[in-house]
N, C-alpha and C positions, 0 to 999 in steps of 0.2 A: 504494500500500500504506500503510495507516494504522497508526500505532503506538498501543499501549494507553496509553502515557504520553509526554508531551512532555518529553524529556530536556533540551531547551534551557532549561527553567525551573529546573534544578537550581542551587543556590547554592554558590559556591566562596568560602570565607572566607580572606583572605590577610593580615588585619590583625594576627593574633596574632604577636608577635615571636618568631620562631624563627631569628633571624639567626646564632645560634651553632651551627646544624646545617647540614651540607652538603645533606642531603635532609630538608626539613621533613615533619612528619606531614601526611598528606593530609586536610585538613579540609573536603573537598567533602561536602555533605549530600545523599546520594543516596537515603536511606531504604531500605526493603526492596525487593529486586529479584527478580522472578519469573524464575528461570532454572533449568534442569536441569543438575545436575552431570554432567559427562562421566566415565564410569568407563572408564579406558583402562589400557594396560599401562605407561604412563609413571609411574604412581603405584602404589605397592605396596599390596596388600591384606594386612593383618596376618594372623597365624595365627588370630586370633579374629574376623575380619571376618564370616565366614559365621555364626558363633555369635551375633554382635550382631544380624545380620539376623533370625535365628530368634527373638530376644527382642523384636523389634518396632522396631528402630532405623528411624526414618523420615527422618532428616536427618543429614548429615555434613559435615565440612570436611576440609581437607588440612593435615597437621601433620607436619613432618619428612619430607615427600614420602610420607606414608602416609595412607590414608583413615582419618578419625577420627570415630567416632560422637559426635553432639552432641544427641541427643534420642530418647527412647523413648516418652514420653507425649505424644500430640498435643494441640494447643491446645484442641480441643473437649472433651477429656477432663480438662482441668485443667493440661496442659502441665508446664513445668519446676517449678512450685511443688508438684506432686504428688511429684515426685522429691525436692524439698527436704524434704517431710514424711517421706519414707522415710529420708533420711540422718540427720535429727535425732532420730528416734524409734525406728528399727530398725537395719537394716544393709543396705549396698548393695555391689554389685560393679561396677567400671568397667573397660572395655576401654581400657587405656592402653599398648598395644603400640607406640604412636607414640613412646614414650620409648625411643629407640634406645639400646642398651648398647654403649659403646665401651670395650673392655678395653685397659688398659696393663699389660703383664706383662714381667718380666725383672729382672735385677740392679739396674737404674737406675730401676725403676718409681716408687719413692718420690721420688727426686731429680727426675725429670721432672715428676711430678704436682705437687710442691711449687713448681716453677718456673712452672707455668701457672695456678695458683689463687692467690687473694689471702690465704688463711689458711694456717696451718701444717700441711702434710700429715704431718709427722713426729709430730704429736701425735694422729693418728688411729690407734687400735689396730686390729689385725686383727679382723675380724668386728664392726666398727662402721662407721657411715655418718655423713655430715655434709652439711648444706646448704652449698654453696660457690658462689662466682662466679669467672668467668674474665674478665679485662679485656684489651683490646688495648693497644698502646703509648701510645695517647692517653688511656687511662683509661676507655674506653667498655666497657660491660658486654656481653660476647659471648654469655654463657650463664649460667644459674644452675641447674645440675643438682644432683641428689643424688649424692654421691660415696660409693660403697661400697668399703671395703677388705676384700677377700676373704681375703687373706693378706699376708705380709710383702712379697711381690713381685708382687701383683696388685690392681689397682684397676678398678672399673667406673664410668664416667661415665654416669649415667642422664639423658639429655639433654632440655632444653627445645627449643623449635622453632628450631634453627639448625644450620648445617653444621659443627658442632664436630669431628666425626670427621675430616673432611678438614683442618680447621685444625690439629688435633693432629698429624696425619701430616706436615703442612707444617712445623711447628715442629721436628720431628726428621728433616727430609728429608735432612740430611747425616749422620745416624746418630751424633750426638754423645752421645746417651743410649743405653745398651745395654738396649733394651726393644722389644717389638713393640706396635703400636697398630693395632687393627682392630675392626670391628663383629663382635659374636658373636650366635649364635642364641639369645638370651634375650629373652623378652617378658614384661612385667609386667601384672598386674591389680591394682587397688586394692580393698581391703575396708575400708569406712569406715562408721562409725556406732556408737552406744552398745552395740550387741550384737556388735561386731566380735571382741572377745576370746573371747566364748563360742563363736562360730562357729569361730574359729581353733583353739580347744581341741578341738572336735569333729572338725576336719579332721586334726589332727596328734597327738591323744592326749597321752600323757605324754612324747613325744619332744622337745617344746619346752617350756621353763618360761616360759610367757607371763606368769605372775604376777610374775616377777622380771626380765623383759626390759626393759632401759632404752630410753628414747626414742632412736631411731636405732641400737638394737641389731640385730644380724643373727643368723640361725640357719639351719643346713642342715636340710632336712626333705624329706618326701615328701608330695605331695598327689595323690590319684588314682593312687598308685603311681609317680608321676614325681618326679624330682629338682627341688627348688626351693630358692631362697634367700629367706628371709622377713625383711623389715625392719619395725620399728615406725615407720612414717612415713606420710605421705600429703598430698595436695593439698586438705586441708580442715582445719577446726578441730576436727573430731570425733576420737574415738578411732579408730585405724585401723592397717592393715598393708598392705604391698605384697608380693605373691607373684611372684617372678621365676622363671619357668619355663625350665629349661635344655632345649635341643633342642626349642624351642617349635613349629617347623614340623612336627615329627613327633607331638607329644603334646598339642597344644592342647586337643583334645576331651576327653581323659582328665582333665586338671586342671580345666578349666572345668565339666564336668558333675559332677565330685565336689563342687565348691563349690555348684552349684545344688542337688544332692541334700541335702547337709548343711544348706544354707541354709533349707530349707523349715521347719524347726523354729524359725527365728529371723525369719521374715517377710522373707527376703532379697528385694531387688529389684535388677535390673540397671538402672542409670541412666547418664546421661552424667556426665562429670566435673562436680562440684558447684560451678560458678563462683559461684553465689549464696552458698554457705557459705564459699568461699575468700575472697571479697570481705569478708565479715563478719570473717574472721580476719586481714585485712590481708596475705594472701599474694599476691605479685605474679605476673603472667603475662607471660613474656618475649614481646616482639613486640606486646604490648597496653599494658602499663604501663611498659615500658622497652625499649630496644633498644641497639644497639652505639654509638649516639651519645648515650646517657645515661651519665653517670658515677654511681658508687654513691652519692655524697652527695646528688644531687638526686632519687634515687628511694628514699631511706630505707634504703639498704644500706651506709652508711658504717661500721656496726658490723662489717662483714665484712672491713674493710681493715686489714692489718698495716702499721703505720707506724713509722718510726724513733723512738726515744725509750726511756723507762724502762718496765720491766714485762716479764713472761714472754712476753706475746704479741708483743713487738717484736723478738725475736731473729732473725727471719727476714731473711736477708741480701739476697735478690733474688727478684724475680718479674716477670712481664710486666706493665708498666704502673706499677710502683712509683714511678719518678721523677715521672711525670705526676700520680699521685694524691697524692704528698707535696707537690708544688707547689700543687695544688688545696686541700689541707687547710690549708696555710700561708696562702693567700689568704683562706679562710673565717675562720680565726682572727684575721686582721688586719682583719676587718670588710668585706672586699671581696666582690663578687658575680661569681664566675668563670663563671656560667652564667645563663640567663634565667629558667627556670621550675623550680618545686619541686613534687614530688608531695605532695599533701595528702589528708586525709580530708574528706568533705563530707556533710552532711545537707541535703536539698533537698525542695521541695514538688512538687506535681503528682500525677497519678494513679499508682497503684502500677506500678513498672517490673517486669514479670513475665517478661521474656525478654531475650536478648542484644541489645545495642544495635548496629545496623548502621553507625552513624557515631560519630565523636568529637564529642559535643555541645558547643556553645560556652559559655564562661563570660565574663560581662561584669562590670565594676565594679558595686557596689551602686547607685550613682547613675546608671547607664546609660552609654552610649557604646559604642565598638567593642569586640569581644571581645578578651580578654587571655589566655585560657587555654582548656582543653578537658578534658572528662571522658573517662577511658579505660575504667573499669569500673564501671557502675552496676547496681544491683538494688534490689529492695524487701526491707526487713528486717521480717518478719512480727511478731517479738516487740516491736520498737520501734514498729511501725506507721508506718514512716518510710522514704522513699527514701534510700539511701546510695550513695556512690561514692568512688572514688579518681580524682584528676584533677590536672592541672598548672595552677598559677597563678603569677604573678610572684613570684620569690624576694624576700622582704623583709628578709633578714639575721637572722632568728630562729634561735637555736641551742638545742639541748636540753642537759641536764646533762652529757652526754659530749662536748659541743662539736660535735655534728653538726647540720646544718641541719634545720629543720622549719617547718611553716606556723604562723603565729600563730593560736592558738585563738581563736575568736570573730569572726574577720574575715568580713565579709559580702560576698556576691557575688550575681549573677543567673545562672541557668542557662536556656539556650534549649532547650526540649524539642520533639520532634516533636508534631504534632497529637494523635497517639494518647495521649500521656501529659500533655498540657498541660491545666491546669485552665481556662485562658482562652486559646483559640487565638490565637497571635500574640504573646502576652504572656509574658515570661520569668518564672520562679518564683524565690522567695527561696532562698538557699543560705547555709550557714555552715560555716566550717572547724572540724572536730572532731578529737579524737584517733583514731588508729588503734592497735589494732583496734577494730571496732565491737561485737564480741562476743568474750569470752574463749575461748581454745582449750583443748581437753583437755590438750594438751601445749603450754603457752604458750611462744611465742617471745619472750623478754625483750629481744632485740635489744641485748644488752650488747656491749661491745668484745670482739672475738674472743680466745679463749685456746686456740686449737687447732682 
C-alpha cells in the first residue's frame, strides 16, 4: 500500500531554546494534511452547528470540545480574504458557541472571581464586562476570557479554549466560597463590522441605547423574541457586539434567523471568526499565541497584572499566581531574563499569506544559523500590502514605558516559509520587529496598567 506523501521526510526542529517549558511547542513542519474530521458524539455540536452548515461552512476545528466553524468561502471562490472584505466593509455574524459560559453565582461570587483573575473584580460594575486573564500558581496564563458581571452576585466567564470550568470547580472543591460554579445554556454569536451598530438597532429597536453603550457595556434584550445579553465587544478590531442567547439549545433558530433577516439590509455575511482582523488588532488567541506555560509578561499581557506597590490598581490583596508574577516582575526590572522568548510583532516578505498556517514557522537570526524562534499567527495585511505576524523571538531585555517587556523595534530576522508562500523556494525571507497592533481598532486596547 503506497502513501500519497512520504511522512518520513517531515522536518522536526529542536534547536529553538524552549528549555524553560516542560512541554515545548511542537515545531514539526508537517504542512497541510488531507484528513477527514470524524464527527462523533464525543465532541459537542453547538446549538448553531446545523445553522452554520446551512450557511455553507465547509471546514471546522475543535475548540473547547465543541465543533467550531472555520471557513464558509472556499478557496476557489476567494477563501478567507472574501470574509475579510465583509468584516471591514459591512457586517458579519460568527458562530462562537464554543465560548462556553461558566457562571459563578452566590454571596461569594465576587470574592471568588477576584481570587482567580489577575485584575480587580470589585471594580467591575454590574452589567459591565472586562477582558481578564487567569494564571496558575506558577504565573502561567490558563485562560483569557471575557468576564461578564450580570449582577452583584453573578459572573459569566466566556471562555477561551481550555478547561477552565473544571479548574474553577476544583479551586472551590472544599466549598470555601459560598457560590455555585457551573456551565449554563448560553451560547454567543458575534456581530462584527462597521455596520454592526445599525444592525443591532434594527434587531432591538429602542430597547437598547446603542449610541451610549460603552465598550464592554452589557444590556438585557430580546432578539427573535428570545432573551439575550448583549455586550459591546468582540474578537476583532472592528466595531462589534456579542449576543449571548439564554436557553440556546431551545431557541437557537429563532435568534439566528432574526439576525439573518434583519441583516439583509446591511449586507450581512456569516463568516468564520476573523483571525486575519484579530491579528491586525494584536488580539491574542489562547493555545496559539500563548498557553499555560507562558507568563503574561512574555506575551504582552503584563498590563493585566495587579502588583504590589502604589496606585489604585495595586490594592488587590491576593490572587492565584501573584507571588510568582511579582517575583517575575522584580527580575525584569532588575534587568534579568526570567524566560527565553518574547512575543513580538513582525512584518515579513514572501507571497501573501491568505489562510491559516498549519505549522509554527521558524525564525532565524538575520545573519543565518539555527532557528531561534517561531511564528504563531501570520496573515496578509491587504491595506499594508504586507505579511504580518505575531511570533516568539529571544527576549533581549527591552522594556516599554510601563516597565513591561517588548521586542526591540527594528530588529531583523529571517522567516522560513513553506513553499506555497516562499518567494524563492528554500530561501528564508526578511522579517523585522514592528509595533503591535498593526492596525488600529474601533475600540483601541491601550494596554495600560490595569485599574479594575
